[in-house]
C-alpha atoms as a printed R data frame, in Angstrom:
    type eleno elety resid chain resno      x      y       z
1   ATOM     1    CA   MET     A     1 39.074 19.971 -19.335
2   ATOM     2    CA   SER     A     2 35.846 20.383 -17.362
3   ATOM     3    CA   HIS     A     3 33.553 17.629 -16.069
4   ATOM     4    CA   GLY     A     4 31.320 16.232 -18.784
5   ATOM     5    CA   PRO     A     5 27.818 14.980 -17.932
6   ATOM     6    CA   LEU     A     6 28.327 11.218 -18.348
7   ATOM     7    CA   MET     A     7 29.307  8.853 -15.538
8   ATOM     8    CA   VAL     A     8 30.459  5.531 -16.979
9   ATOM     9    CA   ASP     A     9 31.878  2.255 -15.663
10  ATOM    10    CA   VAL     A    10 34.851  0.000 -16.316
11  ATOM    11    CA   ALA     A    11 34.780 -3.767 -16.671
12  ATOM    12    CA   GLY     A    12 37.224 -5.093 -14.100
13  ATOM    13    CA   THR     A    13 39.857 -4.485 -11.439
14  ATOM    14    CA   VAL     A    14 42.303 -2.856 -13.873
15  ATOM    15    CA   MET     A    15 41.612 -0.564 -16.806
16  ATOM    16    CA   THR     A    16 42.133 -1.460 -20.439
17  ATOM    17    CA   ALA     A    17 43.707  0.916 -22.953
18  ATOM    18    CA   ALA     A    18 40.284  1.365 -24.592
19  ATOM    19    CA   GLU     A    19 38.723  2.310 -21.247
20  ATOM    20    CA   ARG     A    20 41.470  4.843 -20.545
21  ATOM    21    CA   GLU     A    21 40.804  6.409 -23.944
22  ATOM    22    CA   ARG     A    22 37.058  6.475 -23.304
23  ATOM    23    CA   LEU     A    23 37.551  8.254 -19.954
24  ATOM    24    CA   LEU     A    24 39.385 11.060 -21.778
25  ATOM    25    CA   HIS     A    25 36.288 11.895 -23.851
26  ATOM    26    CA   PRO     A    26 34.979 15.414 -23.036
27  ATOM    27    CA   LEU     A    27 31.440 14.101 -22.409
28  ATOM    28    CA   VAL     A    28 32.717 11.919 -19.550
29  ATOM    29    CA   GLY     A    29 32.964 13.458 -16.088
30  ATOM    30    CA   GLY     A    30 32.930 10.510 -13.736
31  ATOM    31    CA   VAL     A    31 33.297  6.783 -13.153
32  ATOM    32    CA   ILE     A    32 30.961  4.537 -11.150
33  ATOM    33    CA   LEU     A    33 32.471  1.447  -9.540
34  ATOM    34    CA   PHE     A    34 30.803 -1.892  -8.780
35  ATOM    35    CA   ALA     A    35 31.708 -5.007  -6.788
36  ATOM    36    CA   ARG     A    36 33.442 -6.399  -9.883
37  ATOM    37    CA   ASN     A    37 35.925 -3.508  -9.693
38  ATOM    38    CA   TYR     A    38 37.023 -4.426  -6.163
39  ATOM    39    CA   ALA     A    39 39.477 -7.128  -5.093
40  ATOM    40    CA   ASN     A    40 41.182 -5.549  -2.096
41  ATOM    41    CA   PRO     A    41 42.068 -2.062  -0.806
42  ATOM    42    CA   GLU     A    42 45.468 -2.012  -2.529
43  ATOM    43    CA   GLN     A    43 43.964 -2.858  -5.926
44  ATOM    44    CA   LEU     A    44 41.163 -0.292  -5.485
45  ATOM    45    CA   THR     A    45 43.674  2.387  -4.485
46  ATOM    46    CA   ALA     A    46 45.722  1.695  -7.612
47  ATOM    47    CA   LEU     A    47 42.649  1.738  -9.882
48  ATOM    48    CA   CYS     A    48 41.378  5.029  -8.431
49  ATOM    49    CA   ALA     A    49 44.832  6.603  -8.666
50  ATOM    50    CA   GLU     A    50 45.049  5.638 -12.328
51  ATOM    51    CA   ILE     A    51 41.593  7.094 -13.042
52  ATOM    52    CA   HIS     A    52 42.386 10.289 -11.171
53  ATOM    53    CA   ALA     A    53 45.707 10.717 -12.992
54  ATOM    54    CA   LEU     A    54 44.045 10.735 -16.414
55  ATOM    55    CA   ARG     A    55 42.675 14.268 -16.329
56  ATOM    56    CA   THR     A    56 42.711 17.641 -14.622
57  ATOM    57    CA   PRO     A    57 40.396 18.342 -12.912
58  ATOM    58    CA   ARG     A    58 40.256 14.691 -11.990
59  ATOM    59    CA   LEU     A    59 37.245 12.539 -12.814
60  ATOM    60    CA   LEU     A    60 34.709 12.001 -10.023
61  ATOM    61    CA   ILE     A    61 34.768  8.380  -8.784
62  ATOM    62    CA   ALA     A    62 31.514  7.217  -7.175
63  ATOM    63    CA   ILE     A    63 30.081  3.973  -5.825
64  ATOM    64    CA   ASP     A    64 26.842  2.627  -4.341
65  ATOM    65    CA   HIS     A    65 28.083  1.798  -0.854
66  ATOM    66    CA   GLU     A    66 25.073  2.254   1.433
67  ATOM    67    CA   GLY     A    67 25.328 -0.771   3.714
68  ATOM    68    CA   GLY     A    68 23.395 -4.015   4.003
69  ATOM    69    CA   ARG     A    69 22.909 -5.657   0.607
70  ATOM    70    CA   VAL     A    70 24.205 -2.545  -1.176
71  ATOM    71    CA   GLN     A    71 27.878 -2.529  -0.188
72  ATOM    72    CA   ARG     A    72 30.226 -2.946  -3.125
73  ATOM    73    CA   CYS     A    73 33.518 -3.292  -1.212
74  ATOM    74    CA   ARG     A    74 33.422 -6.061   1.393
75  ATOM    75    CA   ASP     A    75 36.703 -7.887   2.059
76  ATOM    76    CA   ALA     A    76 38.846 -5.749   4.416
77  ATOM    77    CA   PHE     A    77 36.080 -3.113   4.646
78  ATOM    78    CA   THR     A    78 33.909 -2.645   7.736
79  ATOM    79    CA   PRO     A    79 30.509 -4.317   7.194
80  ATOM    80    CA   ILE     A    80 27.907 -1.523   7.138
81  ATOM    81    CA   PRO     A    81 24.453 -2.563   8.401
82  ATOM    82    CA   ALA     A    82 21.292 -1.987   6.394
83  ATOM    83    CA   MET     A    83 19.863  1.420   7.289
84  ATOM    84    CA   ARG     A    84 16.681 -0.138   8.669
85  ATOM    85    CA   LYS     A    85 18.829 -1.465  11.545
86  ATOM    86    CA   LEU     A    86 19.429  2.161  12.504
87  ATOM    87    CA   GLY     A    87 15.690  2.807  12.259
88  ATOM    88    CA   ASP     A    88 14.968 -0.119  14.592
89  ATOM    89    CA   TRP     A    89 17.616  1.225  16.965
90  ATOM    90    CA   TRP     A    90 16.025  4.694  16.779
91  ATOM    91    CA   ASP     A    91 12.745  3.172  18.004
92  ATOM    92    CA   ARG     A    92 14.549  1.837  21.078
93  ATOM    93    CA   ASP     A    93 17.021  4.667  21.767
94  ATOM    94    CA   ALA     A    94 16.985  7.611  19.373
95  ATOM    95    CA   ALA     A    95 20.082  9.326  20.779
96  ATOM    96    CA   ALA     A    96 22.181  6.170  20.530
97  ATOM    97    CA   ALA     A    97 20.950  5.497  16.986
98  ATOM    98    CA   ILE     A    98 21.883  9.035  15.912
99  ATOM    99    CA   ALA     A    99 25.382  8.583  17.355
100 ATOM   100    CA   GLY     A   100 25.615  5.237  15.560
101 ATOM   101    CA   ALA     A   101 24.536  6.774  12.254
102 ATOM   102    CA   ARG     A   102 27.208  9.443  12.559
103 ATOM   103    CA   ALA     A   103 29.880  6.810  13.277
104 ATOM   104    CA   ILE     A   104 28.711  4.697  10.321
105 ATOM   105    CA   GLY     A   105 28.856  7.699   7.990
106 ATOM   106    CA   PHE     A   106 32.385  8.504   9.112
107 ATOM   107    CA   THR     A   107 33.603  4.905   8.730
108 ATOM   108    CA   LEU     A   108 31.931  4.450   5.334
109 ATOM   109    CA   ALA     A   109 33.483  7.637   3.952
110 ATOM   110    CA   ALA     A   110 36.920  7.285   5.552
111 ATOM   111    CA   GLU     A   111 37.454  3.766   4.182
112 ATOM   112    CA   LEU     A   112 36.393  4.738   0.657
113 ATOM   113    CA   LEU     A   113 38.357  7.993   0.629
114 ATOM   114    CA   ALA     A   114 41.484  6.153   1.804
115 ATOM   115    CA   CYS     A   115 41.304  4.129  -1.430
116 ATOM   116    CA   GLY     A   116 40.545  7.135  -3.647
117 ATOM   117    CA   VAL     A   117 36.751  6.813  -4.047
118 ATOM   118    CA   ASP     A   118 35.267 10.325  -3.966
119 ATOM   119    CA   LEU     A   119 31.547  9.781  -3.352
120 ATOM   120    CA   SER     A   120 29.092  7.138  -2.200
121 ATOM   121    CA   PHE     A   121 25.518  7.440  -3.451
122 ATOM   122    CA   THR     A   122 24.076  7.590   0.054
123 ATOM   123    CA   PRO     A   123 21.860  8.146   2.050
124 ATOM   124    CA   VAL     A   124 18.606  6.565   0.869
125 ATOM   125    CA   LEU     A   125 15.839  8.964   1.964
126 ATOM   126    CA   ASP     A   126 12.896  6.832   0.783
127 ATOM   127    CA   LEU     A   127 10.326  6.088   3.473
128 ATOM   128    CA   ASP     A   128  9.743  2.468   4.444
129 ATOM   129    CA   TYR     A   129  6.097  1.848   3.561
130 ATOM   130    CA   GLY     A   130  6.734 -1.898   3.362
131 ATOM   131    CA   ALA     A   131  5.729 -1.833  -0.319
132 ATOM   132    CA   SER     A   132  9.040 -1.706  -2.178
133 ATOM   133    CA   GLY     A   133 11.231 -4.779  -2.369
134 ATOM   134    CA   VAL     A   134 14.043 -2.943  -4.109
135 ATOM   135    CA   ILE     A   135 14.136 -0.304  -1.352
136 ATOM   136    CA   GLY     A   136 13.117 -2.504   1.582
137 ATOM   137    CA   ASP     A   137 15.689 -2.415   4.392
138 ATOM   138    CA   ARG     A   138 17.715  0.239   2.549
139 ATOM   139    CA   ALA     A   139 15.242  2.759   4.032
140 ATOM   140    CA   PHE     A   140 15.809  4.034   7.569
141 ATOM   141    CA   HIS     A   141 12.182  4.255   8.694
142 ATOM   142    CA   ARG     A   142  8.592  5.100   7.808
143 ATOM   143    CA   ASN     A   143  8.633  8.206  10.019
144 ATOM   144    CA   PRO     A   144 10.171 11.134   8.102
145 ATOM   145    CA   GLU     A   145 11.441 12.677  11.349
146 ATOM   146    CA   ALA     A   146 13.451  9.509  12.041
147 ATOM   147    CA   VAL     A   147 14.783  9.538   8.460
148 ATOM   148    CA   ILE     A   148 15.802 13.197   8.785
149 ATOM   149    CA   ALA     A   149 17.532 12.624  12.140
150 ATOM   150    CA   LEU     A   150 19.372  9.456  11.109
151 ATOM   151    CA   ALA     A   151 20.260 10.518   7.560
152 ATOM   152    CA   GLY     A   152 21.352 13.911   8.885
153 ATOM   153    CA   ALA     A   153 23.690 12.215  11.369
154 ATOM   154    CA   LEU     A   154 25.048  9.889   8.675
155 ATOM   155    CA   ILE     A   155 25.716 12.931   6.476
156 ATOM   156    CA   ASP     A   156 27.505 14.632   9.396
157 ATOM   157    CA   GLY     A   157 29.742 11.562   9.607
158 ATOM   158    CA   LEU     A   158 30.428 11.607   5.863
159 ATOM   159    CA   HIS     A   159 31.333 15.295   6.083
160 ATOM   160    CA   ALA     A   160 33.600 14.738   9.094
161 ATOM   161    CA   ALA     A   161 35.604 12.250   6.995
162 ATOM   162    CA   GLY     A   162 35.668 14.628   4.015
163 ATOM   163    CA   MET     A   163 32.970 13.196   1.717
164 ATOM   164    CA   ALA     A   164 29.862 14.799   0.216
165 ATOM   165    CA   CYS     A   165 26.475 13.041   0.188
166 ATOM   166    CA   CYS     A   166 23.776 12.140  -2.335
167 ATOM   167    CA   GLY     A   167 20.171 11.820  -1.167
168 ATOM   168    CA   LYS     A   168 18.010  9.431  -3.170
169 ATOM   169    CA   HIS     A   169 15.492  8.663  -4.720
170 ATOM   170    CA   PHE     A   170 13.678 12.007  -5.039
171 ATOM   171    CA   PRO     A   171 10.748 12.520  -4.490
172 ATOM   172    CA   GLY     A   172 10.350  9.028  -2.988
173 ATOM   173    CA   HIS     A   173 10.559  5.431  -4.221
174 ATOM   174    CA   GLY     A   174  9.270  3.715  -1.080
175 ATOM   175    CA   HIS     A   175  5.535  3.724  -1.882
176 ATOM   176    CA   VAL     A   176  5.665  1.721  -5.145
177 ATOM   177    CA   ALA     A   177  6.130 -2.038  -5.364
178 ATOM   178    CA   ALA     A   178  7.713 -2.160  -8.846
179 ATOM   179    CA   ASP     A   179 11.512 -2.178  -9.130
180 ATOM   180    CA   SER     A   180 12.619  0.572 -11.521
181 ATOM   181    CA   HIS     A   181 15.621 -1.574 -12.543
182 ATOM   182    CA   LEU     A   182 13.118 -3.991 -14.133
183 ATOM   183    CA   ALA     A   183  9.841 -2.086 -14.655
184 ATOM   184    CA   MET     A   184  8.322  1.398 -14.889
185 ATOM   185    CA   PRO     A   185  6.881  2.152 -11.432
186 ATOM   186    CA   VAL     A   186  3.897  4.499 -11.175
187 ATOM   187    CA   ASP     A   187  3.023  6.226  -7.882
188 ATOM   188    CA   PRO     A   188 -0.606  7.425  -8.060
189 ATOM   189    CA   ARG     A   189 -0.481  9.750  -5.050
190 ATOM   190    CA   SER     A   190 -1.076 13.476  -5.158
191 ATOM   191    CA   LEU     A   191  1.593 15.955  -4.119
192 ATOM   192    CA   ALA     A   192 -0.267 16.493  -0.825
193 ATOM   193    CA   GLU     A   193 -0.241 12.763  -0.140
194 ATOM   194    CA   MET     A   194  3.534 12.733  -0.681
195 ATOM   195    CA   ALA     A   195  4.245 15.365   1.978
196 ATOM   196    CA   ASP     A   196  6.041 12.912   4.287
197 ATOM   197    CA   ASP     A   197  8.290 11.649   1.473
198 ATOM   198    CA   LEU     A   198  9.311 15.191   0.561
199 ATOM   199    CA   LEU     A   199 10.212 16.305   4.097
200 ATOM   200    CA   PRO     A   200 13.796 14.959   4.059
201 ATOM   201    CA   TYR     A   201 14.499 16.900   0.855
202 ATOM   202    CA   ARG     A   202 13.056 20.054   2.366
203 ATOM   203    CA   ARG     A   203 15.007 19.809   5.614
204 ATOM   204    CA   LEU     A   204 18.383 18.205   4.870
205 ATOM   205    CA   LYS     A   205 21.267 20.049   3.237
206 ATOM   206    CA   LEU     A   206 22.277 17.755   0.382
207 ATOM   207    CA   ALA     A   207 25.333 18.129  -1.842
208 ATOM   208    CA   ALA     A   208 23.645 15.954  -4.468
209 ATOM   209    CA   VAL     A   209 20.242 14.416  -5.152
210 ATOM   210    CA   MET     A   210 19.260 11.472  -7.377
211 ATOM   211    CA   PRO     A   211 15.667 11.444  -8.696
212 ATOM   212    CA   ALA     A   212 13.723  8.202  -8.994
213 ATOM   213    CA   HIS     A   213 12.813  6.444 -12.223
214 ATOM   214    CA   VAL     A   214  9.192  6.613 -11.026
215 ATOM   215    CA   ILE     A   215  6.234  8.368 -12.667
216 ATOM   216    CA   TYR     A   216  3.951 10.434 -10.421
217 ATOM   217    CA   PRO     A   217  1.127 11.095 -12.906
218 ATOM   218    CA   ARG     A   218 -0.731 13.559 -10.658
219 ATOM   219    CA   VAL     A   219  2.356 15.816 -10.839
220 ATOM   220    CA   ASP     A   220  3.880 14.998 -14.256
221 ATOM   221    CA   HIS     A   221  3.646 12.257 -16.889
222 ATOM   222    CA   ARG     A   222  7.443 11.793 -17.014
223 ATOM   223    CA   PRO     A   223  9.672  9.922 -14.531
224 ATOM   224    CA   ALA     A   224 11.108 12.328 -11.960
225 ATOM   225    CA   GLY     A   225 14.611 12.241 -13.475
226 ATOM   226    CA   PHE     A   226 13.233 13.230 -16.890
227 ATOM   227    CA   SER     A   227 10.792 15.778 -15.479
228 ATOM   228    CA   PRO     A   228 11.491 19.524 -15.633
229 ATOM   229    CA   VAL     A   229  8.495 19.872 -13.291
230 ATOM   230    CA   TRP     A   230 10.104 17.827 -10.511
231 ATOM   231    CA   ILE     A   231 13.609 19.186 -11.068
232 ATOM   232    CA   GLU     A   232 12.347 22.772 -11.085
233 ATOM   233    CA   LYS     A   233 10.567 22.039  -7.804
234 ATOM   234    CA   LEU     A   234 13.767 20.573  -6.337
235 ATOM   235    CA   ARG     A   235 15.841 23.563  -7.443
236 ATOM   236    CA   HIS     A   236 13.457 26.399  -6.618
237 ATOM   237    CA   GLU     A   237 10.912 25.279  -4.047
238 ATOM   238    CA   PHE     A   238 13.355 23.111  -2.079
239 ATOM   239    CA   GLY     A   239 16.384 25.312  -2.772
240 ATOM   240    CA   HIS     A   240 18.708 22.508  -3.878
241 ATOM   241    CA   ALA     A   241 21.846 24.143  -5.293
242 ATOM   242    CA   GLY     A   242 23.948 20.976  -5.567
243 ATOM   243    CA   VAL     A   243 24.342 18.283  -8.199
244 ATOM   244    CA   ILE     A   244 21.372 16.375  -9.617
245 ATOM   245    CA   PHE     A   245 22.311 12.879 -10.799
246 ATOM   246    CA   SER     A   246 19.894 10.995 -12.994
247 ATOM   247    CA   ASP     A   247 19.442  7.399 -11.901
248 ATOM   248    CA   ASP     A   248 21.150  4.851 -14.155
249 ATOM   249    CA   LEU     A   249 19.979  5.467 -17.736
250 ATOM   250    CA   SER     A   250 20.287  1.762 -18.572
251 ATOM   251    CA   MET     A   251 17.500  0.833 -16.111
252 ATOM   252    CA   GLU     A   252 14.106 -0.297 -17.389
253 ATOM   253    CA   GLY     A   253 12.507  2.659 -15.621
254 ATOM   254    CA   ALA     A   254 14.381  4.938 -18.037
255 ATOM   255    CA   SER     A   255 13.110  3.175 -21.151
256 ATOM   256    CA   VAL     A   256 10.000  5.349 -21.474
257 ATOM   257    CA   ALA     A   257 12.234  8.066 -22.942
258 ATOM   258    CA   GLY     A   258 13.346  5.799 -25.799
259 ATOM   259    CA   GLY     A   259 16.862  4.709 -26.752
260 ATOM   260    CA   ILE     A   260 20.008  5.680 -24.886
261 ATOM   261    CA   VAL     A   261 20.505  8.985 -26.724
262 ATOM   262    CA   ALA     A   262 16.872  9.992 -26.129
263 ATOM   263    CA   ARG     A   263 17.234  9.090 -22.441
264 ATOM   264    CA   ALA     A   264 20.333 11.251 -22.098
265 ATOM   265    CA   GLU     A   265 18.618 14.105 -23.934
266 ATOM   266    CA   ALA     A   266 15.564 13.831 -21.666
267 ATOM   267    CA   ALA     A   267 17.564 13.825 -18.417
268 ATOM   268    CA   TRP     A   268 19.836 16.653 -19.588
269 ATOM   269    CA   ALA     A   269 16.932 18.781 -20.835
270 ATOM   270    CA   ALA     A   270 15.082 18.234 -17.547
271 ATOM   271    CA   GLY     A   271 18.040 19.676 -15.641
272 ATOM   272    CA   CYS     A   272 20.137 16.711 -14.481
273 ATOM   273    CA   ASP     A   273 23.834 17.545 -14.174
274 ATOM   274    CA   MET     A   274 25.348 14.067 -14.399
275 ATOM   275    CA   LEU     A   275 23.991 10.945 -16.067
276 ATOM   276    CA   PRO     A   276 25.230  7.502 -14.950
277 ATOM   277    CA   VAL     A   277 25.125  4.852 -17.713
278 ATOM   278    CA   CYS     A   278 25.946  1.483 -16.169
279 ATOM   279    CA   ASN     A   279 26.730 -2.006 -17.473
280 ATOM   280    CA   VAL     A   280 26.068 -1.186 -21.135
281 ATOM   281    CA   PRO     A   281 29.428 -0.282 -22.741
282 ATOM   282    CA   ASP     A   282 27.967 -0.363 -26.254
283 ATOM   283    CA   ALA     A   283 25.340  2.203 -25.255
284 ATOM   284    CA   VAL     A   284 28.072  4.435 -23.824
285 ATOM   285    CA   GLY     A   285 29.901  4.142 -27.146
286 ATOM   286    CA   GLU     A   286 26.738  5.176 -28.967
287 ATOM   287    CA   LEU     A   287 26.310  8.202 -26.692
288 ATOM   288    CA   LEU     A   288 29.885  9.342 -27.180
289 ATOM   289    CA   ILE     A   289 29.382  9.291 -30.954
290 ATOM   290    CA   GLU     A   290 25.753 10.420 -31.314
291 ATOM   291    CA   TRP     A   291 24.957 12.725 -28.381
292 ATOM   292    CA   GLN     A   292 26.061 16.317 -28.797
293 ATOM   293    CA   PRO     A   293 24.756 18.387 -25.880
294 ATOM   294    CA   VAL     A   294 25.693 22.009 -25.353
295 ATOM   295    CA   LEU     A   295 27.860 21.675 -22.250
296 ATOM   296    CA   ASP     A   296 27.048 23.921 -19.317
297 ATOM   297    CA   PRO     A   297 29.908 25.364 -17.221
298 ATOM   298    CA   ALA     A   298 27.567 25.833 -14.233
299 ATOM   299    CA   ARG     A   299 26.684 22.130 -14.196
300 ATOM   300    CA   SER     A   300 30.337 21.155 -14.565
301 ATOM   301    CA   ALA     A   301 31.252 23.423 -11.641
302 ATOM   302    CA   ARG     A   302 28.623 21.786  -9.439
303 ATOM   303    CA   ILE     A   303 30.119 18.358 -10.196
304 ATOM   304    CA   ALA     A   304 33.629 19.625  -9.386
305 ATOM   305    CA   ARG     A   305 32.449 20.740  -5.933
306 ATOM   306    CA   LEU     A   306 31.724 17.101  -5.027
307 ATOM   307    CA   LEU     A   307 35.419 16.201  -5.258
308 ATOM   308    CA   PRO     A   308 37.014 15.886  -1.811
309 ATOM   309    CA   VAL     A   309 39.898 18.200  -1.020
310 ATOM   310    CA   MET     A   310 43.137 16.279  -1.515
311 ATOM   311    CA   HIS     A   311 45.566 16.577   1.381
C-alpha cells in the first residue's frame, strides 16, 4: 500500500479501533500528533509503534514541534526556545547562534525520533516584520540572511539526527497581521516586494515545504496552497523536488475553496502532495467517503522519502 495524500489525527494518547481502521484507508498516508496525544515518552513510543505497525510502508508520523509556544511534547523533553531567541543571539554573536541552532535541531529531532515521530514541521522561514501575531517569535529574524544561516544550521542538526525538514509558510506569512487559523489573510505586495521573503526558499535545500493560507492577489487570487501559480513557481523556478504539504485544510484560511472536499480538490489540483486535516474527524470521514482523487505514484514516492531510515 502506498502513501495516500491525507494526513489525519487521532483523539488521545491511545488509538481506538475506529481510528486504527481509518488509518488503513488508502487515502491516508500520515498522522499528525498534538499535545493531547502526548503523556510521556513511553506512551508516545507505544502510540507511534502501533501506528507504524499498521501498514507497509509505514505511515508518516509528523508533529508541530518548533520550540517556544509551538512545542507539543514538553514533560521529559528538552525545552526548545522560540526561534527569535536564536535571531537575537545572531545579532550578538552570529557564529555562536549558528552553532546553537545546529544543536537545537539535533536535540529536537533526536528526542522525537527516539519515540518514533518521523518529522517535525520545522523550520519557520517567515520573516519577522513585527506584523503577524500568529508568527511572531516563531520567526528567526527580519533579515533573510540571518534566517537562511540559522534555519540552515537547524536543518543540519535535524539531518545529523536522521530527520528531514519542512520549511514554512511559503512564500511568507510574516507580513500579514491576520491569523490564517481564524481569517483569510491577504498580502498586497508585488512579487518584487516579496524578494526577501522568497530568499530562504531559493537558497535552502528543503525536503518539504508548506505553503501559507494567504492570498497574494498581485500574483494569484487563490491562497498559496491552492495556487498552481505559486506551486509551479516553487517546483520549477525554485527547483523544489521534495514534498509539498498543504497547511491544515480545517483552518479558516482554507475556507475560500468551499467545503472540505472542495478544499482537498483545490490543494491536490494545485500540486500539493499531502493534505493535513486536523481536529475535524467528521470532515475526515466525509473526505474518505466523498473524495476520489486519482492517486499519483510520484507524489506517494516523495512522501515515502521523508521517512527516516530505521536502524
